[in-house]
ZAMARRO-219693 format. One record per residue (C-alpha): x negated, z negated, y; residue number from 1. Coordinates in steps of 0.1 Angstrom, whole numbers. Layout:
<vexdos>
<vexdo u="X" w="Z" v="Y" k="NUM"/>
...
</vexdos>
This chain:
<vexdos>
<vexdo u="-1342" w="-674" v="923" k="1"/>
<vexdo u="-1348" w="-711" v="939" k="2"/>
<vexdo u="-1369" w="-734" v="911" k="3"/>
<vexdo u="-1336" w="-759" v="898" k="4"/>
<vexdo u="-1363" w="-772" v="864" k="5"/>
<vexdo u="-1382" w="-803" v="872" k="6"/>
<vexdo u="-1415" w="-812" v="854" k="7"/>
<vexdo u="-1396" w="-832" v="830" k="8"/>
<vexdo u="-1374" w="-810" v="821" k="9"/>
<vexdo u="-1401" w="-782" v="817" k="10"/>
<vexdo u="-1421" w="-800" v="792" k="11"/>
<vexdo u="-1397" w="-805" v="767" k="12"/>
<vexdo u="-1386" w="-776" v="764" k="13"/>
<vexdo u="-1420" w="-759" v="758" k="14"/>
<vexdo u="-1432" w="-790" v="734" k="15"/>
<vexdo u="-1390" w="-774" v="715" k="16"/>
<vexdo u="-1403" w="-743" v="719" k="17"/>
<vexdo u="-1440" w="-753" v="703" k="18"/>
<vexdo u="-1415" w="-770" v="677" k="19"/>
<vexdo u="-1395" w="-744" v="671" k="20"/>
<vexdo u="-1424" w="-720" v="663" k="21"/>
<vexdo u="-1441" w="-745" v="640" k="22"/>
<vexdo u="-1411" w="-743" v="624" k="23"/>
<vexdo u="-1406" w="-709" v="616" k="24"/>
<vexdo u="-1443" w="-700" v="615" k="25"/>
<vexdo u="-1451" w="-728" v="582" k="26"/>
<vexdo u="-1419" w="-713" v="564" k="27"/>
<vexdo u="-1397" w="-742" v="568" k="28"/>
<vexdo u="-1371" w="-722" v="583" k="29"/>
<vexdo u="-1363" w="-692" v="577" k="30"/>
<vexdo u="-1335" w="-663" v="580" k="31"/>
<vexdo u="-1310" w="-659" v="606" k="32"/>
<vexdo u="-1312" w="-693" v="616" k="33"/>
<vexdo u="-1355" w="-688" v="619" k="34"/>
<vexdo u="-1351" w="-659" v="640" k="35"/>
<vexdo u="-1325" w="-678" v="664" k="36"/>
<vexdo u="-1351" w="-708" v="665" k="37"/>
<vexdo u="-1377" w="-683" v="676" k="38"/>
<vexdo u="-1354" w="-665" v="705" k="39"/>
<vexdo u="-1346" w="-701" v="716" k="40"/>
<vexdo u="-1381" w="-713" v="721" k="41"/>
<vexdo u="-1386" w="-680" v="737" k="42"/>
<vexdo u="-1359" w="-682" v="761" k="43"/>
<vexdo u="-1373" w="-720" v="763" k="44"/>
<vexdo u="-1410" w="-710" v="773" k="45"/>
<vexdo u="-1400" w="-684" v="795" k="46"/>
<vexdo u="-1371" w="-709" v="817" k="47"/>
<vexdo u="-1402" w="-732" v="820" k="48"/>
<vexdo u="-1422" w="-710" v="828" k="49"/>
<vexdo u="-1410" w="-697" v="864" k="50"/>
<vexdo u="-1390" w="-732" v="870" k="51"/>
<vexdo u="-1358" w="-717" v="867" k="52"/>
<vexdo u="-1324" w="-721" v="844" k="53"/>
<vexdo u="-1299" w="-694" v="846" k="54"/>
<vexdo u="-1273" w="-724" v="828" k="55"/>
<vexdo u="-1283" w="-752" v="854" k="56"/>
<vexdo u="-1273" w="-723" v="882" k="57"/>
<vexdo u="-1236" w="-718" v="862" k="58"/>
<vexdo u="-1235" w="-761" v="859" k="59"/>
<vexdo u="-1244" w="-772" v="889" k="60"/>
<vexdo u="-1270" w="-790" v="875" k="61"/>
<vexdo u="-1309" w="-795" v="894" k="62"/>
<vexdo u="-1332" w="-818" v="875" k="63"/>
<vexdo u="-1363" w="-800" v="902" k="64"/>
<vexdo u="-1373" w="-829" v="924" k="65"/>
<vexdo u="-1371" w="-816" v="962" k="66"/>
</vexdos>
């Protein structure tokens, strides 16, 4: 897997994951929507750690500077 995510993209995803986790664990968002946010936050965190987004490959986006 060749990296296709730049630093700005990665930072935004990590921040969103933190916000989603905060909303869930403080009880602001609960139920199905809370679960969806936690899963989405986990995906954001995982893709930012490995610097690769499979959806970017499908649509031909590359935010990684060469």
